[in-house]
Backbone as JSON, one array per atom type, in Angstrom:
{
  "sequence": "XXXXXXXXXXXXXXXXXXXXXXXXXXXXXXXXXXXXXXXXXXXXXXXXXXXXXXXXXXXXXXXXX",
  "N": [[124.27, 78.71, 111.99], [121.22, 80.14, 112.97], [118.27, 81.17, 111.1], [117.27, 84.6, 110.78], [114.41, 86.11, 112.29], [111.6, 87.71, 110.86], [109.62, 90.56, 111.76], [106.23, 90.04, 112.15], [104.21, 91.97, 111.97], [105.5, 94.03, 110.64], [106.06, 92.83, 108.2], [103.55, 92.78, 107.06], [102.97, 95.45, 106.73], [104.94, 96.92, 105.36], [106.82, 97.21, 102.3], [109.42, 96.68, 99.9], [110.68, 98.83, 97.33], [111.64, 98.7, 93.85], [114.04, 100.04, 93.67], [115.01, 99.79, 96.19], [114.04, 101.33, 98.28], [111.7, 101.84, 101.02], [108.29, 101.22, 101.13], [105.09, 102.33, 102.36], [101.65, 102.05, 103.42], [99.03, 104.52, 103.05], [97.84, 106.51, 105.72], [94.6, 106.95, 107.28], [92.51, 105.92, 105.68], [90.58, 104.11, 106.41], [87.97, 104.33, 107.75], [85.15, 106.54, 108.44], [84.98, 108.31, 106.21], [83.21, 110.02, 105.15], [83.23, 112.68, 105.84], [85.37, 113.7, 104.53], [86.67, 115.42, 101.66], [86.2, 114.84, 98.13], [88.55, 115.26, 96.75], [90.54, 115.03, 98.77], [90.29, 112.36, 99.51], [91.02, 111.13, 97.14], [93.68, 111.86, 96.98], [94.73, 110.29, 98.96], [95.12, 107.83, 97.9], [97.26, 105.11, 96.81], [100.7, 104.51, 97.87], [103.14, 105.65, 100.3], [106.52, 106.78, 100.8], [108.86, 105.65, 103.26], [110.12, 107.69, 105.88], [113.47, 108.89, 106.01], [114.73, 108.8, 108.5], [113.42, 106.76, 109.85], [114.03, 104.51, 108.49], [116.2, 102.75, 109.05], [115.41, 101.38, 111.38], [113.19, 99.96, 110.45], [114.3, 98.33, 108.52], [115.69, 96.56, 110.15], [113.56, 95.17, 111.18], [112.51, 93.78, 109.02], [114.49, 91.8, 107.75], [115.02, 90.29, 105.42], [113.8, 91.52, 103.3]],
  "CA": [[123.62, 79.94, 112.43], [119.8, 80.1, 112.61], [117.75, 82.28, 110.31], [116.68, 85.7, 111.54], [112.96, 86.2, 112.12], [111.03, 89.01, 110.53], [108.45, 90.93, 112.55], [105.04, 89.78, 111.33], [103.49, 93.21, 111.73], [106.24, 94.8, 109.63], [105.88, 92.15, 106.91], [102.25, 93.13, 106.51], [102.82, 96.89, 106.55], [105.97, 97.54, 104.53], [107.43, 96.43, 101.22], [110.49, 97.45, 99.29], [110.52, 99.17, 95.92], [112.68, 98.15, 93.02], [115.31, 100.73, 93.94], [115.45, 99.48, 97.55], [113.38, 102.16, 99.29], [110.63, 101.13, 101.7], [106.97, 101.83, 100.95], [104.06, 102.06, 103.35], [100.32, 102.48, 103.01], [98.64, 105.82, 103.55], [96.93, 106.48, 106.86], [93.36, 107.7, 107.15], [91.64, 105.42, 104.62], [89.81, 102.97, 106.91], [86.57, 104.62, 108.04], [84.77, 107.95, 108.59], [85.43, 109.01, 105.02], [82.14, 110.88, 104.64], [83.54, 114.09, 106.08], [86.48, 114.11, 103.67], [86.29, 115.83, 100.31], [86.58, 113.9, 97.08], [89.96, 115.5, 96.44], [91.42, 114.5, 99.81], [90.25, 110.9, 99.43], [91.77, 110.75, 95.95], [95.1, 112.04, 97.28], [95.16, 109.25, 99.89], [95.39, 106.59, 97.18], [98.67, 104.81, 96.62], [101.52, 104.43, 99.06], [104.12, 106.69, 100.56], [107.83, 106.25, 101.16], [109.23, 105.8, 104.66], [111.07, 108.76, 106.14], [114.83, 108.38, 106.09], [115.1, 108.55, 109.9], [112.79, 105.52, 110.29], [114.37, 103.42, 107.57], [117.11, 101.77, 109.66], [114.64, 100.53, 112.29], [112.3, 99.07, 109.7], [115.14, 97.31, 107.89], [115.97, 95.54, 111.17], [112.35, 94.35, 111.38], [112.32, 92.91, 107.85], [115.87, 91.65, 107.28], [115.15, 89.65, 104.11], [113.01, 92.23, 102.29]],
  "C": [[122.15, 79.89, 112.04], [119.39, 81.32, 111.78], [117.21, 83.36, 111.24], [115.18, 85.72, 111.28], [112.57, 87.62, 111.75], [109.86, 89.28, 111.45], [107.21, 90.79, 111.66], [104.27, 91.05, 111.02], [104.18, 94.04, 110.65], [106.12, 94.16, 108.25], [104.59, 92.57, 106.24], [102.17, 94.6, 106.12], [103.78, 97.52, 105.56], [106.4, 96.61, 103.42], [108.47, 97.32, 100.54], [110.19, 97.71, 97.82], [111.66, 98.53, 95.14], [114.03, 98.78, 93.28], [115.78, 100.52, 95.38], [114.87, 100.36, 98.63], [112.21, 101.39, 99.88], [109.34, 101.92, 101.55], [106.07, 101.45, 102.09], [102.73, 102.49, 102.78], [100.01, 103.84, 103.62], [97.7, 105.66, 104.72], [95.64, 107.22, 106.52], [92.42, 107.21, 106.08], [90.69, 104.33, 105.11], [88.32, 103.27, 107.06], [86.41, 106.12, 108.26], [85.3, 108.77, 107.41], [84.37, 109.98, 104.49], [82.46, 112.35, 104.83], [84.68, 114.59, 105.2], [85.96, 114.51, 102.29], [86.75, 114.77, 99.32], [88.06, 114.03, 96.75], [90.87, 114.88, 97.49], [91.43, 112.98, 99.81], [91.06, 110.39, 98.24], [93.28, 110.86, 96.22], [95.63, 111.0, 98.26], [95.42, 107.92, 99.2], [96.89, 106.37, 97.04], [99.43, 104.82, 97.92], [102.42, 105.64, 99.21], [105.45, 106.01, 100.88], [108.1, 106.54, 102.64], [110.22, 106.94, 104.79], [112.45, 108.16, 106.4], [115.24, 108.05, 107.53], [114.51, 107.25, 110.44], [113.3, 104.3, 109.54], [115.25, 102.35, 108.22], [116.35, 100.84, 110.6], [113.78, 99.54, 111.54], [113.1, 98.0, 108.98], [115.55, 96.22, 108.88], [114.78, 94.62, 111.35], [112.1, 93.4, 110.23], [113.67, 92.68, 107.2], [115.99, 91.08, 105.88], [114.38, 90.38, 103.01], [113.9, 93.08, 101.41]]
}
């Protein structure tokens, strides 16, 4: 049986936590940050967890993660 391939875009965007949940990066941190307040930029640091309804689809994209 051949190995399953992971989606390259999903490999770059998602990673699993120690407890098995899937983490993603926060949106809105790339450019045009001058209009945002200091507080809102600070709150965009760190990652977020994937919503439970999306988790099954993402696990199919990264089968070995």
